[in-house]
Backbone as numpy.savetxt, mean C-alpha at the origin, in Angstrom:
# Nx Ny Nz CAx CAy CAz Cx Cy Cz
-3.26 8.87 13.71 -3.59 9.95 12.79 -4.94 10.49 13.15
-5.24 11.85 13.18 -6.45 12.40 13.63 -7.48 12.08 12.69
-8.74 12.07 13.12 -9.88 11.81 12.26 -10.10 12.99 11.37
-10.30 12.72 10.12 -10.54 13.78 9.13 -11.93 13.73 8.72
-12.66 14.86 8.83 -14.03 14.93 8.38 -14.08 14.99 6.86
-14.86 14.15 6.35 -14.98 14.02 4.91 -15.95 15.10 4.34
-15.57 15.67 3.27 -16.41 16.60 2.62 -16.44 16.39 1.13
-17.22 17.13 0.47 -17.32 16.96 -0.92 -16.84 18.18 -1.67
-16.08 17.99 -2.66 -15.71 19.15 -3.49 -16.21 18.83 -4.88
-17.15 19.69 -5.35 -17.63 19.50 -6.68 -17.09 20.62 -7.56
-16.34 20.20 -8.50 -15.84 21.23 -9.41 -16.50 21.04 -10.76
-17.28 22.10 -11.18 -17.99 21.95 -12.42 -17.21 22.77 -13.50
-16.81 22.00 -14.48 -15.89 22.60 -15.43 -16.54 22.63 -16.82
-16.42 23.69 -17.57 -16.78 23.72 -18.98 -15.61 23.26 -19.75
-15.87 22.63 -20.91 -14.77 22.11 -21.72 -14.15 23.25 -22.50
-14.88 24.39 -22.67 -14.33 25.49 -23.40 -14.63 26.78 -22.70
-14.12 27.92 -23.12 -14.29 29.13 -22.33 -15.13 30.09 -23.12
-15.62 31.13 -22.38 -16.45 32.15 -22.98 -15.81 33.54 -22.59
-16.32 34.58 -23.26 -15.79 35.91 -23.07 -16.29 36.55 -21.77
-15.70 37.68 -21.42 -16.09 38.34 -20.19 -14.90 38.40 -19.23
-14.79 39.45 -18.50 -13.65 39.66 -17.62 -13.93 39.16 -16.18
-15.15 38.96 -15.84 -15.49 38.60 -14.44 -16.30 37.32 -14.53
-16.73 36.84 -13.32 -17.44 35.50 -13.29 -18.54 35.53 -12.31
-19.42 34.53 -12.51 -20.57 34.39 -11.58 -20.23 33.25 -10.66
-20.38 33.50 -9.29 -20.23 32.48 -8.34 -21.47 32.51 -7.44
-22.09 31.32 -7.34 -23.33 31.21 -6.58 -24.33 32.20 -7.03
-24.50 32.43 -8.28 -25.52 33.30 -8.80 -25.03 34.74 -8.99
-23.87 35.08 -8.52 -23.35 36.44 -8.69 -22.89 36.61 -10.15
-22.61 37.83 -10.50 -22.35 38.12 -11.91 -20.93 37.97 -12.30
-20.66 37.78 -13.58 -19.39 37.87 -14.17 -19.51 38.70 -15.36
-18.72 39.69 -15.60 -18.86 40.41 -16.85 -17.93 41.54 -16.93
-17.61 41.90 -18.17 -16.83 43.09 -18.35 -17.74 44.12 -19.06
-18.99 43.98 -18.84 -19.94 44.88 -19.49 -21.03 44.08 -20.11
-21.85 44.65 -20.94 -23.01 43.95 -21.42 -22.61 42.84 -22.43
-23.44 41.85 -22.53 -23.27 40.86 -23.58 -24.47 40.87 -24.50
-24.82 42.01 -24.93 -25.98 42.17 -25.79 -25.70 41.89 -27.24
-26.58 42.33 -28.10 -26.39 42.01 -29.51 -25.21 42.75 -30.06
-24.61 42.22 -31.12 -23.52 42.88 -31.78 -24.16 43.87 -32.82
-23.22 44.41 -33.59 -23.72 45.46 -34.52 -24.78 44.82 -35.38
-25.84 45.57 -35.39 -26.99 45.15 -36.23 -27.94 44.31 -35.39
-27.60 43.84 -34.16 -28.51 43.12 -33.38 -29.60 43.96 -32.79
-30.77 43.39 -32.56 -31.85 44.19 -32.11 -32.24 43.88 -30.65
-31.85 42.66 -30.10 -32.28 42.30 -28.80 -31.35 42.93 -27.74
-31.96 43.54 -26.71 -31.22 44.19 -25.68 -30.70 43.12 -24.70
-29.65 43.50 -23.95 -29.10 42.54 -23.00 -28.87 43.26 -21.65
-28.78 42.48 -20.56 -28.54 43.10 -19.28 -27.06 43.06 -18.98
-26.47 44.18 -18.68 -25.00 44.19 -18.46 -24.66 43.76 -17.03
-23.51 43.15 -16.86 -23.03 42.74 -15.54 -22.23 43.92 -14.98
-22.38 44.13 -13.64 -21.73 45.23 -13.02 -20.52 44.80 -12.22
-19.94 43.59 -12.55 -18.78 43.13 -11.82 -19.23 42.00 -10.81
-18.32 41.49 -10.05 -18.59 40.37 -9.11 -19.60 40.86 -8.13
-20.67 40.10 -7.97 -21.75 40.47 -7.10 -22.96 40.95 -7.86
-22.77 41.48 -9.05 -23.89 41.88 -9.87 -24.43 40.73 -10.65
-25.59 40.85 -11.32 -26.16 39.81 -12.04 -25.48 39.63 -13.36
-25.31 38.30 -13.77 -24.79 38.06 -15.08 -25.85 38.29 -16.09
-25.67 39.13 -16.98 -26.75 39.50 -17.91 -27.06 38.37 -18.83
-28.32 38.11 -18.99 -28.73 37.17 -20.05 -28.50 37.76 -21.38
-27.94 37.02 -22.28 -27.57 37.60 -23.59 -28.76 37.78 -24.46
-28.61 38.64 -25.37 -29.70 38.94 -26.31 -29.75 38.06 -27.50
-30.36 38.51 -28.55 -30.52 37.69 -29.71 -29.19 37.58 -30.50
-29.28 36.92 -31.58 -28.04 36.72 -32.40 -27.62 38.04 -32.98
-26.29 38.24 -33.07 -25.76 39.50 -33.56 -25.99 39.63 -35.01
-25.85 40.86 -35.49 -26.11 41.10 -36.88 -24.80 40.81 -37.68
-24.77 41.32 -38.90 -23.69 41.00 -39.79 -22.40 41.51 -39.17
-21.33 40.76 -39.26 -20.02 41.14 -38.81 -19.80 40.90 -37.31
-20.80 40.49 -36.59 -20.72 40.23 -35.19 -20.82 38.70 -34.83
-20.17 38.29 -33.72 -20.35 36.96 -33.27 -21.72 36.78 -32.64
-22.32 35.57 -32.79 -23.59 35.37 -32.15 -23.51 35.47 -30.63
-24.53 35.98 -30.00 -24.60 36.01 -28.56 -25.16 34.82 -27.98
-25.18 34.66 -26.64 -25.64 33.48 -25.98 -27.21 33.42 -25.83
-27.71 32.25 -25.74 -29.17 32.12 -25.53 -29.52 32.71 -24.18
-30.77 33.04 -23.99 -31.23 33.60 -22.79 -30.98 32.55 -21.65
-30.39 33.03 -20.59 -30.07 32.17 -19.40 -28.59 31.71 -19.45
-27.90 31.77 -20.61 -26.52 31.42 -20.70 -25.66 32.65 -20.46
-24.41 32.48 -20.20 -23.46 33.50 -20.03 -22.26 33.31 -20.95
-21.69 34.39 -21.42 -20.55 34.35 -22.21 -19.31 34.50 -21.32
-18.49 33.44 -21.19 -17.42 33.36 -20.25 -16.10 33.41 -20.98
-15.16 34.25 -20.44 -13.91 34.52 -21.07 -13.02 33.23 -21.16
-12.33 33.05 -22.25 -11.37 31.96 -22.40 -9.99 32.40 -21.91
-9.12 31.44 -21.62 -7.72 31.73 -21.19 -6.76 30.94 -22.05
-5.53 30.86 -21.56 -4.48 30.07 -22.24 -4.90 28.71 -22.61
-4.58 28.21 -23.78 -5.00 26.93 -24.26 -4.53 25.73 -23.40
-3.50 26.00 -22.51 -2.99 24.91 -21.72 -3.98 24.60 -20.59
-4.97 25.48 -20.34 -5.96 25.30 -19.30 -7.25 24.85 -19.88
-7.97 24.05 -19.19 -9.30 23.70 -19.57 -10.35 24.54 -18.80
-11.27 25.06 -19.51 -12.26 25.96 -18.88 -12.53 27.14 -19.81
-13.03 28.21 -19.20 -13.35 28.43 -17.77 -14.31 27.40 -17.16
-14.27 27.37 -15.85 -15.09 26.29 -15.21 -15.82 26.90 -13.93
-16.71 26.03 -13.38 -17.40 26.36 -12.13 -16.88 25.39 -11.09
-16.95 25.74 -9.77 -16.42 24.92 -8.73 -17.44 24.85 -7.65
-17.64 23.68 -7.07 -18.43 23.51 -5.79 -17.70 22.92 -4.73
-17.76 23.48 -3.56 -17.15 22.86 -2.32 -18.26 22.58 -1.37
-18.36 21.34 -0.98 -19.42 20.93 -0.08 -19.21 19.56 0.49
-20.22 19.05 1.16 -20.09 17.81 1.90 -20.50 16.60 0.98
-19.91 15.46 1.30 -20.27 14.22 0.59 -21.70 13.81 0.97
-22.47 13.26 0.07 -22.13 12.98 -1.36 -22.14 14.19 -2.21
-21.38 14.14 -3.29 -21.26 15.17 -4.21 -22.63 15.32 -4.95
-23.13 16.57 -5.11 -24.36 16.70 -5.89 -24.14 16.52 -7.34
-25.19 16.45 -8.08 -25.07 16.36 -9.57 -24.53 17.67 -10.13
-24.29 17.59 -11.41 -23.70 18.77 -12.07 -24.77 19.81 -12.43
-26.03 19.40 -12.55 -27.09 20.36 -12.97 -27.30 20.28 -14.48
-28.42 20.96 -14.83 -28.83 20.93 -16.22 -27.72 21.57 -17.11
-27.44 20.94 -18.22 -26.41 21.49 -19.13 -25.00 21.17 -18.79
-24.80 20.40 -17.67 -23.46 20.04 -17.24 -23.37 18.51 -17.18
-22.13 17.98 -17.16 -21.91 16.58 -17.00 -20.60 16.35 -16.22
-20.57 15.24 -15.52 -19.37 14.93 -14.68 -18.18 14.63 -15.58
-17.09 15.31 -15.30 -15.92 15.07 -16.05 -14.89 14.13 -15.37
-14.74 14.40 -14.06 -13.88 13.55 -13.22 -14.19 13.79 -11.80
-13.85 12.80 -10.94 -13.97 12.90 -9.49 -12.62 12.83 -8.88
-12.47 13.53 -7.82 -11.13 13.45 -7.04 -11.34 13.85 -5.59
-10.33 14.36 -4.93 -10.43 14.80 -3.54 -9.44 15.82 -3.24
-9.62 16.47 -2.10 -8.75 17.56 -1.71 -8.23 17.21 -0.28
-6.98 17.46 -0.02 -6.40 17.33 1.30 -5.61 16.06 1.49
-5.16 15.86 2.73 -4.33 14.68 3.09 -5.23 13.46 3.11
-4.55 12.26 3.00 -5.25 10.99 2.97 -4.80 10.19 4.17
-5.79 9.43 4.81 -5.46 8.65 5.90 -6.20 7.32 5.79
-5.74 6.32 6.55 -6.36 4.99 6.54 -5.62 4.05 7.45
-6.36 3.13 7.98 -5.72 2.18 8.95 -5.32 0.89 8.22
-4.34 0.21 8.86 -3.92 -1.13 8.40 -3.75 -2.02 9.65
-4.31 -3.23 9.58 -4.11 -4.16 10.61 -3.50 -5.44 10.01
-2.78 -6.24 10.79 -2.13 -7.44 10.31 -2.53 -8.62 11.16
-2.89 -9.70 10.51 -3.13 -10.93 11.25 -1.81 -11.46 11.83
-1.96 -12.24 12.90 -0.82 -12.75 13.59 -0.01 -13.68 12.71
1.33 -13.62 12.87 2.19 -14.55 12.18 2.22 -15.89 12.92
2.21 -16.97 12.20 2.28 -18.31 12.79 3.35 -19.07 12.14
3.83 -20.14 12.84 4.82 -21.06 12.31 4.28 -22.49 12.39
4.45 -23.22 11.29 4.03 -24.59 11.26 5.05 -25.51 11.92
4.77 -26.77 11.91 5.75 -27.71 12.51 7.07 -27.81 11.76
8.08 -28.15 12.48 9.40 -28.22 11.85 9.47 -29.31 10.74
9.89 -28.91 9.59 9.99 -29.84 8.49 11.47 -30.18 8.24
11.76 -31.44 8.11 13.15 -31.87 7.97 13.88 -32.01 9.23
13.14 -31.99 10.36 13.74 -32.15 11.70 14.11 -33.65 11.89
15.10 -33.92 12.71 15.44 -35.28 13.06 16.63 -35.31 14.02
17.13 -36.51 14.16 18.32 -36.70 15.05 19.44 -37.32 14.29
20.67 -36.92 14.63 21.82 -37.52 14.07 22.31 -38.71 14.86
23.50 -39.08 14.70 24.15 -40.22 15.42 25.28 -39.60 16.26
25.30 -39.99 17.53 26.39 -39.39 18.39 27.77 -39.75 18.06
28.71 -38.94 18.25 30.08 -39.25 17.94 30.68 -40.21 19.04
31.54 -41.05 18.68 32.21 -41.98 19.61 33.74 -41.85 19.45
34.34 -41.49 20.50 35.76 -41.31 20.49 36.45 -42.49 21.22
37.42 -43.13 20.57 38.20 -44.24 21.09 39.59 -43.86 21.50
39.94 -44.31 22.71 41.26 -43.97 23.25 42.11 -45.27 23.42
43.41 -45.05 23.38 44.32 -46.22 23.47 44.88 -46.39 24.90
44.39 -45.59 25.80 44.76 -45.63 27.22 43.53 -45.51 28.08
43.64 -45.94 29.33 42.50 -45.89 30.22 42.21 -44.42 30.67
43.20 -43.57 30.64 43.04 -42.20 31.09 42.52 -41.26 30.04
42.28 -41.80 28.86 41.72 -41.05 27.72 42.60 -39.83 27.32
43.92 -40.06 27.37 44.87 -39.05 27.01 45.19 -39.11 25.51
45.12 -40.37 24.92 45.54 -40.57 23.54 44.40 -41.08 22.74
43.94 -40.26 21.75 42.87 -40.67 20.90 43.29 -41.61 19.81
42.67 -42.76 19.76 42.93 -43.72 18.70 42.18 -43.35 17.43
40.89 -43.15 17.53 40.11 -42.73 16.34 38.77 -42.17 16.82
38.10 -41.56 15.86 36.66 -41.21 16.13 35.84 -42.15 15.22
34.99 -42.89 15.82 34.22 -43.94 15.16 32.88 -43.32 14.74
32.53 -43.50 13.40 31.23 -43.06 12.91 30.20 -44.22 13.07
29.26 -44.06 13.92 28.26 -45.07 14.13 27.15 -44.91 13.16
26.36 -46.01 13.04 25.15 -46.03 12.21 24.00 -46.56 13.05
22.82 -45.84 12.95 21.72 -46.27 13.85 21.42 -47.75 13.65
21.33 -48.42 14.74 20.91 -49.80 14.84 21.83 -50.76 14.04
23.09 -50.36 13.91 24.08 -51.14 13.18 25.28 -51.49 14.10
25.78 -52.66 13.98 26.91 -53.05 14.81 28.19 -52.57 14.16
29.01 -51.89 14.97 30.27 -51.22 14.41 31.47 -51.76 15.19
32.42 -52.29 14.44 33.68 -52.75 15.10 34.55 -51.62 15.56
35.09 -51.77 16.74 36.00 -50.80 17.32 37.42 -51.09 16.87
38.29 -50.09 16.76 39.68 -50.32 16.39 40.40 -51.21 17.43
41.39 -51.90 16.92 42.20 -52.75 17.83 42.96 -51.90 18.82
43.13 -52.38 19.98 43.83 -51.62 21.01 43.07 -50.65 21.81
41.74 -50.64 21.53 40.91 -49.69 22.23 40.89 -49.98 23.77
41.19 -48.97 24.61 41.20 -49.15 26.02 40.03 -48.35 26.69
39.48 -47.36 26.04 38.40 -46.60 26.59 37.70 -45.89 25.51
36.45 -45.49 25.75 35.63 -44.69 24.74 34.88 -43.62 25.49
34.47 -42.62 24.72 33.58 -41.58 25.24 32.55 -41.21 24.12
31.31 -41.24 24.41 30.32 -40.86 23.39 29.81 -39.42 23.66
29.46 -38.82 22.58 28.94 -37.42 22.73 27.38 -37.36 22.66
26.91 -36.20 22.70 25.44 -35.98 22.63 24.92 -36.36 21.26
23.65 -36.83 21.24 22.99 -37.13 19.95 22.66 -35.73 19.32
23.24 -35.50 18.12 23.03 -34.19 17.51 21.58 -34.01 17.02
21.01 -32.84 17.13 19.69 -32.50 16.68 19.76 -31.84 15.26
18.95 -32.36 14.43 18.77 -31.74 13.09 17.49 -30.83 13.21
17.63 -29.49 13.34 16.46 -28.68 13.71 15.36 -28.63 12.63
15.74 -28.67 11.36 14.73 -28.46 10.28 14.36 -27.01 10.20
13.21 -26.76 9.63 12.72 -25.33 9.50 11.20 -25.33 9.48
10.70 -24.19 9.92 9.19 -24.06 9.96 8.73 -23.12 8.84
7.54 -23.35 8.30 6.95 -22.49 7.29 6.10 -21.43 7.98
6.29 -20.08 7.63 5.46 -19.11 8.22 4.15 -18.91 7.51
3.20 -18.39 8.22 1.87 -18.01 7.66 1.37 -16.78 8.42
0.29 -16.26 7.94 -0.25 -15.08 8.58 0.29 -13.78 8.01
0.16 -12.69 8.77 0.63 -11.41 8.32 -0.24 -10.82 7.19
-1.49 -11.20 7.17 -2.40 -10.69 6.12 -2.90 -9.32 6.49
-2.82 -8.39 5.55 -3.17 -6.94 5.82 -4.65 -6.76 5.63
-5.26 -6.00 6.63 -6.61 -5.56 6.53 -6.60 -4.02 6.35
-7.04 -3.53 5.23 -6.92 -2.07 4.91 -8.32 -1.41 4.96
-8.38 -0.32 5.70 -9.55 0.45 5.69 -9.60 1.34 4.40
-10.83 1.74 4.01 -10.92 2.61 2.85 -10.21 3.97 3.16
-9.45 4.49 2.13 -8.81 5.77 2.36 -9.81 6.88 2.62
-9.49 7.79 3.51 -10.29 8.96 3.86 -9.54 10.20 3.50
-10.28 11.26 3.08 -9.63 12.50 2.81 -10.49 13.59 3.33
-10.04 14.91 3.21 -10.69 16.00 3.77 -11.94 16.39 3.02
-11.85 16.42 1.67 -12.99 16.88 0.89 -13.02 16.02 -0.34
-14.30 15.77 -0.82 -14.48 15.14 -2.14 -14.45 16.23 -3.20
-14.04 15.76 -4.34 -13.97 16.76 -5.51 -14.72 16.15 -6.71
-15.46 16.93 -7.35 -16.09 16.54 -8.59 -15.96 17.66 -9.64
-15.56 17.24 -10.81 -15.34 18.17 -11.90 -16.38 17.90 -13.00
-17.07 18.93 -13.35 -18.15 18.80 -14.38 -17.80 19.76 -15.51
-18.19 19.37 -16.69 -18.05 20.20 -17.88 -19.35 20.50 -18.55
-19.45 21.66 -19.20 -20.65 21.96 -19.91 -20.90 21.02 -21.09
-22.10 20.62 -21.23 -22.42 19.63 -22.26 -22.23 20.22 -23.62
-22.54 21.51 -23.78 -22.47 22.14 -25.08 -22.22 23.62 -24.90
-21.58 24.26 -25.81 -21.41 25.74 -25.73 -21.05 26.29 -27.05
-21.78 27.31 -27.44 -21.52 28.04 -28.69 -20.54 29.19 -28.42
-19.88 29.59 -29.46 -18.92 30.67 -29.33 -19.61 32.00 -29.19
-18.99 32.81 -28.41 -19.46 34.19 -28.30 -18.22 35.13 -28.30
-18.37 36.42 -28.25 -17.22 37.26 -28.38 -16.28 37.06 -27.21
-15.04 36.57 -27.51 -14.02 36.39 -26.54 -14.15 35.12 -25.64
-15.13 34.27 -25.98 -15.36 33.13 -25.10 -16.33 32.16 -25.64
-17.12 31.55 -24.70 -18.05 30.51 -25.06 -19.25 30.66 -24.15
-20.41 30.28 -24.62 -21.63 30.31 -23.89 -21.77 29.09 -22.96
-22.11 29.30 -21.70 -22.36 28.19 -20.80 -23.62 28.51 -20.06
-24.31 27.47 -19.62 -25.53 27.69 -18.82 -25.16 28.07 -17.43
-26.04 28.70 -16.68 -25.79 29.06 -15.31 -25.87 27.77 -14.47
-24.81 27.54 -13.65 -24.80 26.30 -12.89 -25.81 26.41 -11.74
-25.99 25.31 -11.06 -26.86 25.26 -9.89 -26.42 26.19 -8.74
-27.29 26.63 -7.92 -26.88 27.45 -6.74 -25.85 26.75 -5.92
-24.96 27.57 -5.35 -23.92 26.98 -4.49 -22.62 26.70 -5.24
-22.62 26.83 -6.54 -21.45 26.61 -7.31 -20.58 27.89 -7.51
-19.25 27.68 -7.38 -18.34 28.78 -7.60 -17.83 28.71 -9.06
-17.94 29.76 -9.78 -17.54 29.73 -11.20 -17.32 31.18 -11.61
-16.59 31.47 -12.64 -15.89 30.41 -13.52 -14.50 30.06 -12.93
-14.02 28.93 -13.31 -12.68 28.47 -12.87 -12.10 27.77 -14.15
-10.77 27.45 -14.00 -10.06 26.70 -15.04 -9.26 25.66 -14.31
-8.88 24.60 -15.03 -8.03 23.52 -14.42 -7.02 23.02 -15.40
-5.96 22.44 -14.70 -4.87 21.88 -15.48 -4.15 20.79 -14.67
-3.67 19.77 -15.26 -2.99 18.72 -14.59 -1.68 19.28 -13.98
-1.27 18.64 -12.81 -0.02 19.06 -12.15 -0.33 20.23 -11.16
0.73 20.60 -10.46 0.71 21.72 -9.55 1.20 22.98 -10.33
0.27 23.87 -10.67 0.60 25.00 -11.57 0.30 26.31 -10.88
0.93 27.37 -11.43 0.59 28.72 -11.03 -0.64 29.13 -11.78
-1.55 29.81 -11.08 -2.84 30.19 -11.65 -2.68 31.33 -12.66
-3.43 31.27 -13.75 -3.39 32.37 -14.71 -4.30 33.50 -14.29
-4.05 34.73 -14.66 -4.92 35.83 -14.45 -6.14 35.68 -15.35
-7.32 36.02 -14.90 -7.64 36.58 -13.59 -8.14 35.50 -12.56
-7.73 34.23 -12.80 -8.11 33.14 -11.91 -7.12 32.99 -10.74
-7.24 33.73 -9.71 -6.19 33.83 -8.70 -6.36 32.87 -7.55
-7.60 32.34 -7.33 -7.85 31.47 -6.24 -7.49 30.00 -6.58
-6.53 29.43 -5.91 -5.98 28.07 -6.28 -6.42 27.03 -5.33
-6.74 25.86 -5.85 -7.06 24.68 -5.12 -6.35 23.46 -5.88
-5.73 22.64 -5.06 -5.10 21.42 -5.61 -5.95 20.27 -5.23
-6.46 19.55 -6.23 -7.18 18.28 -5.98 -6.35 17.15 -6.51
-6.62 15.97 -6.10 -5.91 14.72 -6.56 -6.91 13.76 -7.04
-6.49 12.98 -8.09 -7.34 12.04 -8.74 -7.11 10.56 -8.17
-5.95 10.35 -7.61 -5.69 8.95 -7.15 -4.95 8.98 -5.81
-4.96 7.76 -5.18 -4.22 7.54 -3.96 -3.17 6.55 -4.14
-2.01 6.85 -3.74 -0.83 5.92 -3.76 -0.83 5.19 -2.42
-1.25 3.91 -2.47 -1.42 3.10 -1.21 -0.35 2.04 -1.16
0.62 2.25 -0.22 1.71 1.30 -0.06 1.57 0.55 1.26
0.35 0.59 1.86 0.11 -0.08 3.15 0.22 -1.59 2.99
0.66 -2.21 4.04 0.79 -3.67 4.05 1.35 -4.11 5.37
1.84 -5.38 5.37 2.39 -5.97 6.60 3.78 -6.52 6.25
4.69 -6.37 7.19 6.01 -6.99 6.96 5.91 -8.43 6.91
6.87 -9.04 6.18 6.84 -10.51 6.00 6.97 -11.25 7.31
6.17 -12.37 7.37 6.35 -13.22 8.54 7.56 -14.10 8.39
8.18 -14.43 9.49 9.37 -15.35 9.45 9.35 -16.23 10.68
10.06 -17.29 10.57 10.15 -18.26 11.63 11.63 -18.46 12.03
11.93 -18.37 13.30 13.29 -18.64 13.79 13.60 -20.14 13.68
14.91 -20.44 13.86 15.32 -21.86 13.86 14.62 -22.61 15.07
14.10 -23.83 14.82 13.38 -24.54 15.87 14.31 -24.74 17.09
13.64 -24.66 18.21 14.37 -24.89 19.49 13.52 -25.88 20.33
14.20 -26.43 21.36 13.51 -27.32 22.28 13.39 -28.73 21.78
13.99 -29.12 20.67 13.91 -30.51 20.21 14.64 -31.47 21.12
14.22 -32.69 21.10 14.79 -33.74 21.97 15.32 -34.86 21.07
16.54 -35.29 21.28 17.14 -36.46 20.55 17.82 -37.31 21.64
17.29 -38.49 21.79 17.99 -39.40 22.79 18.36 -40.67 22.10
19.27 -41.43 22.77 19.65 -42.72 22.24 20.80 -43.30 23.11
21.10 -44.55 22.85 22.11 -45.30 23.63 23.15 -45.93 22.71
24.39 -45.77 23.15 25.48 -46.53 22.47 25.91 -47.74 23.36
25.67 -48.90 22.92 26.02 -50.09 23.69 27.29 -50.67 23.12
28.09 -51.23 24.07 29.41 -51.85 23.71 29.27 -53.33 23.91
29.90 -54.09 23.02 29.84 -55.64 23.06 31.24 -56.24 22.93
31.38 -57.40 23.58 32.73 -58.04 23.54 33.05 -58.72 22.21
32.10 -59.39 21.56 32.40 -60.20 20.39 31.44 -59.87 19.27
30.21 -59.79 19.52 29.24 -59.35 18.49 28.11 -58.62 19.21
27.30 -58.04 18.37 26.20 -57.16 18.91 24.99 -58.04 19.24
25.10 -59.37 19.20 23.89 -60.21 19.46 23.77 -60.56 20.95
24.83 -60.26 21.69 24.79 -60.51 23.15 24.54 -59.27 23.93
24.36 -59.39 25.25 24.12 -58.20 26.09 25.25 -57.26 25.99
25.00 -55.95 25.94 25.98 -54.93 25.86 25.94 -54.08 27.12
26.92 -53.16 27.15 27.09 -52.24 28.30 27.01 -50.80 27.64
26.20 -49.94 28.25 26.04 -48.61 27.76 27.33 -47.80 27.87
27.76 -47.20 26.81 28.91 -46.33 26.83 28.60 -45.07 27.59
29.59 -44.55 28.30 29.35 -43.41 29.16 29.53 -42.11 28.43
28.73 -41.10 28.86 28.91 -39.75 28.29 29.75 -38.96 29.29
30.24 -39.51 30.32 30.96 -38.89 31.40 32.39 -38.47 30.82
32.69 -37.18 30.80 34.00 -36.80 30.24 35.19 -37.20 31.10
34.90 -37.81 32.30 36.03 -38.26 33.12 36.61 -39.53 32.59
35.85 -40.18 31.54 36.48 -41.33 30.92 36.68 -42.47 31.90
35.62 -42.97 32.51 35.72 -43.94 33.59 35.44 -45.36 33.15
35.05 -45.55 31.79 34.77 -46.87 31.39 36.08 -47.68 31.02
36.10 -48.90 31.45 37.31 -49.75 31.25 36.98 -50.78 30.14
37.62 -50.63 29.02 37.36 -51.60 27.90 38.42 -52.79 27.95
39.21 -52.85 29.01 40.11 -53.96 29.14 39.44 -55.28 29.28
38.09 -55.32 29.40 37.37 -56.56 29.55 37.06 -57.12 28.18
37.57 -56.50 27.09 37.42 -57.09 25.76 36.29 -56.62 24.90
35.75 -55.43 25.18 34.65 -54.92 24.32 35.29 -54.55 22.96
34.68 -54.94 21.91 35.26 -54.69 20.56 34.24 -54.21 19.52
32.90 -54.11 19.90 31.95 -53.63 19.02 31.04 -52.58 19.68
30.39 -51.71 18.86 29.50 -50.68 19.41 28.30 -50.63 18.51
27.17 -50.27 19.14 25.91 -50.19 18.39 25.09 -49.00 18.97
24.59 -48.14 18.03 23.77 -47.03 18.54 22.33 -47.35 18.33
21.54 -47.19 19.37 20.08 -47.45 19.28 19.43 -46.12 19.61
18.67 -45.58 18.56 17.97 -44.26 18.77 16.94 -44.39 19.83
16.63 -43.27 20.55 15.58 -43.21 21.51 14.53 -42.16 21.14
14.06 -41.41 22.14 13.01 -40.42 21.89 13.47 -39.34 20.92
12.60 -39.00 19.98 12.96 -37.95 19.02 11.72 -37.00 18.93
11.95 -35.79 19.43 10.84 -34.81 19.42 11.35 -33.53 18.76
10.67 -33.06 17.68 11.21 -31.89 16.96 10.90 -30.62 17.84
11.69 -29.56 17.57 11.46 -28.34 18.30 10.38 -27.50 17.65
10.16 -26.38 18.30 9.15 -25.41 17.69 9.83 -24.14 17.35
9.14 -23.29 16.49 9.72 -22.07 15.96 8.96 -20.87 16.53
9.68 -19.83 16.81 9.14 -18.56 17.24 8.84 -17.72 15.93
7.65 -17.16 15.93 7.20 -16.36 14.76 7.64 -14.87 14.94
7.92 -14.22 13.86 8.28 -12.80 13.85 7.67 -12.18 12.63
7.61 -10.74 12.65 7.11 -10.09 11.50 5.63 -9.75 11.63
5.00 -9.46 10.51 3.60 -9.12 10.52 3.26 -7.75 11.13
4.19 -6.76 10.99 3.96 -5.44 11.50 3.41 -4.51 10.45
2.48 -3.62 10.78 1.97 -2.70 9.77 3.04 -1.86 9.22
2.95 -1.51 7.94 3.98 -0.67 7.30 3.30 0.03 6.07
4.01 1.02 5.55 3.48 1.71 4.34 2.75 2.95 4.73
2.31 3.67 3.70 1.64 4.95 3.84 0.61 5.12 2.75
-0.21 6.14 2.98 -1.20 6.65 1.93 -0.76 8.04 1.49
-0.63 8.24 0.23 -0.30 9.52 -0.32 -1.19 9.90 -1.45
-1.61 11.20 -1.50 -2.37 11.67 -2.73 -1.54 11.65 -3.93
-2.12 11.36 -5.07 -1.36 11.24 -6.34 -2.20 11.88 -7.45
-1.46 12.17 -8.53 -1.97 12.81 -9.77 -2.74 14.07 -9.47
-1.97 15.14 -9.12 -2.60 16.43 -8.79 -3.23 17.17 -9.98
-4.23 17.96 -9.72 -4.85 18.82 -10.66 -5.03 20.18 -10.03
-4.59 21.24 -10.74 -4.76 22.55 -10.20 -6.01 23.15 -10.72
-6.87 23.69 -9.83 -8.12 24.32 -10.18 -7.97 25.77 -9.68
-8.18 26.73 -10.64 -8.10 28.20 -10.32 -9.43 28.84 -10.63
-9.89 29.62 -9.68 -11.13 30.34 -9.83 -10.97 31.82 -9.60
-11.87 32.63 -10.13 -11.87 34.07 -9.93 -12.36 34.36 -8.51
């Protein structure tokens, strides 16, 4: 993902709106004409001449029948539909976000643009095989020397003397079976970088505001602020006359992580042992039974007992898998900000 330069978006919002058809941005004017005294008022006011002209400082309180005007230095800003909060002021700039200025306070912080971030995963590891071991080899007994006719399959017990069936003429022992067990995985721990976005956003609201004709009085924001604006949760169409739209987000949906670690079945284990055959009891010297499938051992010499003696037992090892980066970063909880 390409590197995204971080910037700051400061959106200064008033909690209520004021009258007037135009707005002041970076010190420019907003107005639908003068905001001077109402009928009976005696203080003069400076009229705004549209965007780019100066916002007129309001005059004294209006006389009887008129709404009070704004204090000197404040502006009467037009209100809009009640579904929107504002009008507001907006700042777009670099991180860190500046303060809201005198008469304003931070309402919420967010960001603008796509979100990115890295994820790394520690290596997956497998512990030693648990439950691994060796079984007992099978012993097949034949009633003829050529091993054509099976008499029985004898189940041996480790280090125990086992009688062979009567009439046994030959035997064949199989491999010592391996009990592989299983390995416990570990690792795959995610390392997450802090989410990055294109622009920071800060929303500020006016601390206080008195009513004026068609709106509310708000102080002039600091230089560099764009205002008035309005905002509303979700992705909305902008109301007139606030036609310039920006979507900011309040949260990040972070699903980054690592895939689960897993261990394959152990391999490479060793299980060895010997099956000895005896003529009368297992207390005398025995002869090792053959694993040769050609069945060359002759039991006609009177072997009647068998005993399995375990040998080397080495558990196998497990191959680790998993621990791959996965997931995404997505902006969440959108807010629409519309400015004139």
